[in-house]
C-alpha positions as CSV (number, residue, x, y, z in Angstrom):
1,M,85.3,131.4,-6.1
2,N,84.3,130.1,-2.6
3,E,87.4,128.1,-1.5
4,N,85.1,125.5,0.2
5,T,83.5,124.6,-3.1
6,A,86.5,124.7,-5.3
7,I,86.6,120.9,-5.7
8,L,83.3,121.1,-7.6
9,F,85.0,123.1,-10.4
10,R,87.9,120.7,-11.1
11,P,87.6,119.0,-14.5
12,V,87.0,115.3,-14.5
13,S,86.8,112.5,-17.1
14,L,84.1,109.8,-17.0
15,G,85.2,107.4,-19.6
16,S,85.6,109.4,-22.8
17,L,83.3,112.2,-21.4
18,D,85.5,115.1,-20.4
19,L,83.7,117.4,-18.0
20,A,84.7,121.0,-17.3
21,N,83.3,120.7,-13.7
22,R,81.8,118.0,-11.5
23,I,78.3,119.4,-11.2
24,V,75.9,117.2,-13.2
25,M,72.3,118.0,-14.1
26,A,70.3,115.0,-13.1
27,P,67.6,113.5,-15.5
28,M,64.2,114.9,-14.8
29,T,60.9,114.2,-16.6
30,R,59.3,117.6,-17.6
31,D,56.5,116.6,-20.1
32,R,57.2,119.2,-22.7
33,A,57.8,117.0,-25.8
34,G,55.7,117.8,-28.9
35,D,53.6,115.8,-31.3
36,D,54.9,112.3,-31.9
37,D,57.2,112.7,-28.9
38,V,59.5,115.0,-30.8
39,P,61.8,117.4,-28.8
40,T,60.6,121.0,-29.2
41,D,62.1,124.5,-29.4
42,L,61.3,124.8,-25.7
43,M,63.4,121.8,-24.9
44,V,66.3,123.2,-27.0
45,E,66.2,126.4,-24.9
46,Y,65.7,124.6,-21.6
47,Y,68.9,122.5,-22.1
48,R,70.8,125.4,-23.6
49,Q,70.2,127.5,-20.5
50,R,71.7,124.8,-18.3
51,A,74.7,123.9,-20.4
52,S,77.2,125.3,-17.8
53,A,76.7,122.0,-16.0
54,G,79.8,119.7,-16.4
55,L,77.3,117.2,-17.8
56,I,73.6,117.2,-18.6
57,V,71.7,113.9,-18.3
58,T,68.5,114.4,-20.3
59,E,65.1,113.4,-19.2
60,G,64.2,109.8,-19.6
61,T,63.6,109.1,-23.3
62,Q,61.8,106.0,-24.7
63,P,63.7,103.7,-27.1
64,S,60.4,102.6,-28.7
65,P,56.7,103.2,-28.6
66,A,56.3,100.3,-26.2
67,G,58.8,102.0,-23.8
68,K,56.7,105.0,-23.2
69,G,55.0,105.4,-19.9
70,Y,54.2,109.0,-19.3
71,W,52.4,111.8,-21.2
72,R,54.6,114.0,-23.5
73,T,57.9,112.3,-22.8
74,P,60.4,112.3,-25.8
75,G,61.5,109.4,-27.9
76,I,64.7,108.6,-29.8
77,H,63.3,106.1,-32.3
78,S,62.1,108.2,-35.2
79,D,63.9,110.5,-37.7
80,A,62.0,113.5,-36.4
81,Q,62.9,112.7,-32.8
82,I,66.6,112.3,-33.8
83,E,66.5,115.7,-35.5
84,G,64.9,117.2,-32.5
85,W,67.6,115.9,-30.2
86,A,70.2,117.0,-32.7
87,R,69.1,120.6,-32.2
88,V,69.3,120.1,-28.4
89,A,72.8,118.7,-28.7
90,A,73.9,121.5,-31.0
91,A,72.6,124.2,-28.6
92,V,74.3,122.6,-25.6
93,H,77.6,122.2,-27.4
94,A,77.5,125.8,-28.7
95,E,77.6,126.8,-25.0
96,G,80.5,124.5,-24.3
97,G,78.5,121.8,-22.5
98,R,78.3,118.0,-22.6
99,I,75.1,116.0,-22.7
100,V,74.1,112.4,-22.5
101,L,70.7,111.0,-23.2
102,Q,69.0,108.8,-20.6
103,I,67.2,105.8,-22.2
104,M,64.1,105.0,-20.2
105,H,61.8,102.1,-21.0
106,C,59.0,102.2,-18.5
107,G,57.8,98.6,-18.9
108,R,54.8,98.0,-16.7
109,V,54.8,101.6,-15.3
110,S,52.5,102.7,-18.0
111,V,49.0,104.0,-18.7
112,R,47.4,103.0,-22.0
113,A,46.1,106.5,-22.6
114,N,49.7,107.8,-22.6
115,K,51.1,105.7,-25.3
116,A,50.6,103.9,-28.6
117,G,52.7,100.8,-28.0
118,E,52.0,97.6,-26.1
119,T,52.9,97.4,-22.4
120,V,55.4,94.6,-21.7
121,A,57.3,93.5,-18.6
122,P,59.3,90.6,-17.3
123,S,56.2,89.1,-15.8
124,A,52.5,89.8,-16.1
125,I,52.3,91.6,-12.8
126,R,50.7,95.0,-12.6
127,C,52.5,98.0,-11.0
128,R,50.3,98.7,-7.9
129,D,51.3,102.4,-7.8
130,L,49.3,104.9,-9.7
131,V,50.7,106.7,-12.7
132,P,49.6,110.1,-14.0
133,G,47.4,110.0,-17.1
134,P,47.3,112.6,-19.9
135,D,45.3,115.1,-17.7
136,G,47.8,114.6,-14.8
137,V,45.4,112.7,-12.6
138,P,47.0,109.4,-11.3
139,V,45.2,106.3,-12.5
140,E,45.8,102.5,-12.4
141,T,48.4,101.0,-14.7
142,E,47.4,98.3,-17.1
143,L,48.3,94.7,-16.8
144,P,51.5,94.1,-18.8
145,R,52.2,91.1,-21.1
146,A,55.1,89.0,-20.0
147,L,57.9,89.0,-22.6
148,E,58.7,85.7,-24.2
149,T,62.3,84.6,-23.9
150,N,62.8,84.8,-27.6
151,E,61.5,88.4,-27.7
152,I,64.1,89.7,-25.2
153,P,67.0,90.1,-27.7
154,S,64.8,92.4,-29.8
155,V,64.0,94.6,-26.8
156,I,67.7,94.8,-26.0
157,A,68.3,95.7,-29.6
158,E,65.9,98.7,-29.2
159,F,68.1,100.1,-26.5
160,A,71.2,99.7,-28.7
161,R,69.4,101.4,-31.6
162,A,68.4,104.2,-29.3
163,A,72.0,104.7,-28.3
164,A,73.2,104.8,-31.9
165,N,70.4,107.2,-32.7
166,A,71.6,109.5,-29.8
167,R,75.1,109.5,-31.2
168,R,73.7,110.2,-34.7
169,A,72.0,113.2,-33.1
170,G,75.4,114.4,-31.9
171,I,74.7,113.5,-28.2
172,D,77.9,112.6,-26.3
173,G,76.7,109.4,-24.7
174,V,73.8,107.6,-23.0
175,E,72.7,106.6,-19.6
176,L,70.7,103.4,-19.1
177,H,67.9,104.0,-16.6
178,C,68.0,101.0,-14.2
179,A,66.2,102.8,-11.4
180,S,62.7,104.1,-10.4
181,G,60.9,100.8,-11.1
182,Y,61.3,100.8,-14.9
183,L,62.0,97.9,-17.2
184,P,65.6,97.1,-16.3
185,Q,64.8,97.3,-12.6
186,Q,61.7,95.2,-13.2
187,F,64.0,92.4,-14.4
188,L,66.3,92.9,-11.4
189,N,63.7,92.9,-8.7
190,P,62.2,89.5,-7.6
191,T,58.9,91.3,-6.8
192,S,58.3,92.1,-10.5
193,N,60.3,89.3,-12.0
194,Q,58.9,85.8,-11.5
195,R,60.3,84.2,-14.6
196,T,61.6,80.7,-14.7
197,D,63.9,81.1,-17.7
198,T,67.5,82.4,-17.8
199,Y,66.2,85.9,-17.1
200,G,64.6,85.0,-13.8
201,G,65.2,83.2,-10.5
202,G,68.5,83.9,-8.7
203,P,70.4,87.2,-8.9
204,E,72.8,85.9,-11.6
205,N,69.8,85.5,-13.9
206,R,67.9,88.6,-12.8
207,I,70.9,90.9,-13.6
208,R,71.2,89.3,-17.1
209,F,68.9,91.7,-18.9
210,I,70.7,94.8,-17.7
211,V,74.2,93.4,-18.3
212,E,73.3,92.3,-21.8
213,T,71.7,95.6,-22.5
214,L,74.8,97.5,-21.3
215,Q,76.9,95.2,-23.5
216,A,74.7,95.9,-26.6
217,I,74.8,99.6,-26.0
218,G,78.5,99.5,-25.6
219,A,79.0,97.6,-28.8
220,A,76.8,100.2,-30.6
221,I,78.6,103.4,-29.4
222,G,81.6,102.4,-27.2
223,S,81.3,101.4,-23.6
224,D,83.3,104.5,-22.5
225,R,80.3,106.6,-23.5
226,V,77.8,104.6,-21.5
227,G,76.6,105.1,-17.9
228,F,73.8,103.5,-15.9
229,R,71.7,104.8,-13.1
230,I,70.6,102.7,-10.0
231,S,68.8,103.4,-6.8
232,P,69.3,100.4,-4.4
233,G,66.6,100.3,-1.8
234,N,64.2,102.7,-3.6
235,P,60.6,101.3,-3.5
236,Y,59.4,103.8,-6.1
237,N,56.9,102.5,-8.6
238,D,56.1,99.4,-6.6
239,M,59.7,98.1,-6.1
240,P,59.8,96.7,-2.6
241,D,63.0,94.7,-2.0
242,A,63.9,93.0,1.2
243,D,67.5,92.6,0.3
244,P,68.6,95.0,-2.4
245,A,72.3,94.3,-1.9
246,A,71.7,90.7,-3.0
247,S,70.8,92.0,-6.5
248,F,72.7,95.2,-6.8
249,G,76.0,93.8,-5.6
250,P,76.2,91.2,-8.4
251,L,75.0,93.8,-10.9
252,L,77.7,96.2,-10.0
253,E,80.3,93.5,-10.0
254,A,79.3,92.4,-13.5
255,A,79.0,95.9,-14.9
256,D,82.4,96.8,-13.5
257,K,84.0,94.4,-16.1
258,L,82.4,96.3,-19.1
259,G,84.6,99.4,-19.1
260,L,81.6,101.8,-18.7
261,A,81.9,105.6,-18.2
262,Y,80.2,105.8,-14.9
263,V,77.5,104.6,-12.5
264,H,75.0,107.2,-11.4
265,V,73.7,106.4,-7.9
266,I,70.6,107.6,-6.1
267,D,71.6,107.0,-2.5
268,M,68.7,105.4,-0.6
269,S,70.9,104.4,2.4
270,T,69.0,103.1,5.4
271,P,70.2,101.6,8.7
272,D,70.1,98.2,6.8
273,L,71.7,99.4,3.6
274,D,74.9,101.4,3.3
275,V,74.8,102.3,-0.4
276,P,78.3,104.0,-0.5
277,A,79.8,100.8,1.0
278,L,77.9,98.7,-1.5
279,I,79.3,100.7,-4.4
280,K,82.8,100.7,-3.1
281,A,82.8,96.9,-2.6
282,N,81.6,96.1,-6.1
283,W,82.5,98.9,-8.5
284,S,85.9,100.5,-9.4
285,G,84.9,103.0,-12.0
286,P,83.7,106.6,-11.8
287,V,80.7,107.4,-9.6
288,I,78.1,110.2,-9.9
289,F,76.2,110.6,-6.6
290,N,72.7,112.0,-6.2
291,N,71.3,112.4,-2.7
292,N,69.1,115.5,-2.4
293,L,72.4,117.4,-2.3
294,K,73.4,120.8,-1.3
295,A,76.8,122.3,-2.3
296,E,78.2,121.5,1.2
297,T,77.2,117.8,1.1
298,A,78.4,117.5,-2.5
299,V,81.8,118.8,-1.5
300,D,82.0,116.2,1.2
301,L,81.2,113.4,-1.2
302,L,83.9,114.5,-3.6
303,G,86.5,115.2,-0.9
304,S,85.9,111.8,0.7
305,G,86.4,110.0,-2.6
306,Q,82.9,108.5,-2.6
307,A,82.0,110.4,-5.8
308,D,83.8,111.7,-8.9
309,A,80.9,114.0,-9.7
310,V,77.6,115.0,-8.1
311,S,74.2,115.5,-9.6
312,F,71.5,118.0,-8.8
313,G,67.9,117.8,-9.9
314,R,65.3,120.3,-8.7
315,H,68.0,123.0,-8.1
316,F,68.7,122.9,-11.8
317,V,65.0,123.4,-12.6
318,S,64.7,126.8,-10.8
319,N,68.4,127.8,-11.3
320,P,69.5,127.5,-14.9
321,D,72.8,129.1,-13.8
322,L,73.2,126.8,-10.8
323,V,76.9,126.4,-11.5
324,A,77.5,130.2,-11.3
325,R,75.4,130.5,-8.2
326,I,77.4,127.8,-6.4
327,R,80.7,129.3,-7.6
328,H,79.7,132.7,-6.2
329,G,77.8,131.6,-3.2
330,A,74.7,133.2,-4.4
331,P,71.2,132.3,-3.1
332,L,69.2,129.7,-5.0
333,A,65.8,130.5,-6.6
334,R,62.9,128.6,-5.2
335,L,61.1,125.9,-7.3
336,D,57.5,126.3,-8.4
337,R,56.3,122.7,-8.1
338,A,52.9,123.5,-9.7
339,T,54.6,124.1,-13.1
340,L,56.9,121.0,-13.1
341,Y,54.8,119.1,-15.6
342,T,52.6,121.9,-17.0
343,G,52.8,125.5,-18.0
344,E,54.9,125.2,-21.2
345,E,57.3,128.2,-20.9
346,R,56.2,129.0,-17.4
347,G,58.3,127.2,-14.8
348,Y,60.5,125.8,-17.6
349,I,62.5,128.4,-19.4
350,D,61.5,131.6,-17.5
351,Y,63.5,131.2,-14.4
352,P,65.9,134.1,-14.4
353,A,69.7,133.9,-14.2
354,L,71.8,136.1,-12.0
355,P,72.1,139.6,-13.3
């Protein structure tokens, strides 16, 4: 083992999730789900190959038909989908791995041709960014319907049922996707949330949907099996925010009281936003950091105490044995971006491991 990277291989516990190492596979949409958004044999093999990660966070998975935004993303709301994820979980566990399911409700980031359910959001404001349709060509999103106040508890209940379904499938926990411009962040951001009820207005109201959802998921499966992902300052999917600290600070402070397993942070630090400082000031629990990392920068984050674990995205796509490659200082295989969302086996389960 390279002595400089030894810290990456120390075990760590995030809530009740016991990790053999601190290298986390980040959630990544890959568009390989089958009919009716059921996980396929390809997905079973894809996750099995990467089970040496201390923790796998699955691709974003819709809690309901209305939560779907992209073509061929998996769900966790039907018996067939639960059975598909059960096969994924069993394969990962057979290799000694741990896996949590990321729950992703896209809200207004949706194309009608990609889904069967209705498109809903905090406010009837269209996402101005284009979203890929079924043929991969980016197209305009549809205008969402603003949720009525009395509908919001049922949406929160969808997340809790999705978490319970994940545990029913044998998955170790869940991660609530509160980043990338999807429904939870749409409630958080004043650009997309212009409500005048208790879920809109000041930060104390705009954080309410996320906090109540985390509470409901925790009640369903235990808060120590629940993480959440944030990306303060990230404008992706039409999420401009002049003062992200004003929203994310109160959110972190409120979530810190819930006994959650971790916060998963995409670091979008700028001269006006110090994300590590924002986390440190408002959160006392475990932190998974993601910031376009290399092994060396990941080691620095762990050694400085800014992170308890570190997540890698694209490196895990082209290196199913990324943990072994880091351990032995081996070169990394290059990513074929052309097959990220197409190609079936090609660019998905055919990247070779070290001999």
